[in-house]
N, C-alpha and C positions, 0 to 999 in steps of 0.2 A: 499743543492742540493738534499738530500734524500727526503726532504719535497716536493719539486717540482715534483719529480718522483712519489711520493705517490699520490699527488693531481691529477697529470695527469693520472695515472692509474685508480683512482676512477672515474674521469670524463669519461674516455674511456669506462670503464665497464658500467657506467650509460647510456651512449649514445648508445652503442651496445645493451644493455638490452632493452632500450626503443624501438629501431628500431625493434628488434625481437618480442617484445610484440605487436607492431602495425601490423607487418606482419602476425603474428598468428591471430590477430583479423580480419584482412582483409580476410585471408583464410577461417575463420569461416563464415563470411558474404557471401563470394562467394559460399561456400558449401550449403548455404540455398537457393540459386537461383534456384536449381532444383525443389523446392516446389512451386515456383511462378506459373508455368504452371498448376499445379494441382489445384490451388485455383480458376482459371478461373475468373479473375477480371471483365471481361466484363459482365458476367452473374450477378455478384453482383451489378454492376452499373445499369444494365437494371432493375433489380428487385427493386432497390432503387428509380429509376425514376418512375416506374409504381406505386409504393406505394404513392409517393408524388404528382404526377401530373396525375390525371385521364383525358383522352382525349376521345372525342366522337368518335364513331366507323366510322362515315361518314368521319371525317377529316383524320383518319388514313388510310382508304381505298384510299382516293384521294391522299394522300401522297405516299402510297406504289405504286400506279399506275403510278404516275408522276416520281418517282425516279427509278423504276425498269427498268433494261436493258435486252434486249434479249441476248441470248447466241451468236448470230451472231455479235451483236455490241461489245460484250466483246471480241470475237475472233479477230474482226477487229482492235480493240484498241491494243490488245496484239501483233498482227502481226506488227502493226505500231511501237510499242515501240521496238520490237526486231529488225526490219529493221533499225530504227534510231540508236540503240546501235551498230549494226554491222557497219553501215556507219560511225559512229563516231570513232570506233576502227580502221577502215581501212582508215580513213581520206579522204573519198570520199563523194559524194552526194548520197542520197537515190534513185535518179533516175536511177542509174546504177545497182541497186539490184532488184531482183525479187524473191518472195517467191513462190516456186513451190509446196511444201507440208508442212503440219502443222500437227503434231501428238503429242498429250499429252502423257506423261508417268506417271506411277504410282508414286506419291510422296514418297512412302515408299521405293522405290528402287533407289533413287538418291544417288549420292556420298555425298551430303550435309547432308543426314539423317543417314548416317552410323556412329556408335559410337563405 
């Protein structure tokens, strides 16, 4: 009987120790996430693409002209998305909603950016 108790105790301690070790490891990995934004991966990828694939300037200018949107088109798309989201949350059609004003706020003062 004492042998079973001893084996059970050892197994419990090993299991709990393993779980805490893995949780500490996960906490360490999560703490490193704050450095990911500082690395700015997109600039690294862009510089790697520029080094490997040189593109003629006329092709890039045509591409930039064809894919660039004006700010009015961007605002119209944003308003459409906002109206669709509000209509979905109210469970109505977007015909009944009307946007009367649209004002951008400073992104540093939003509740989402407070830490």
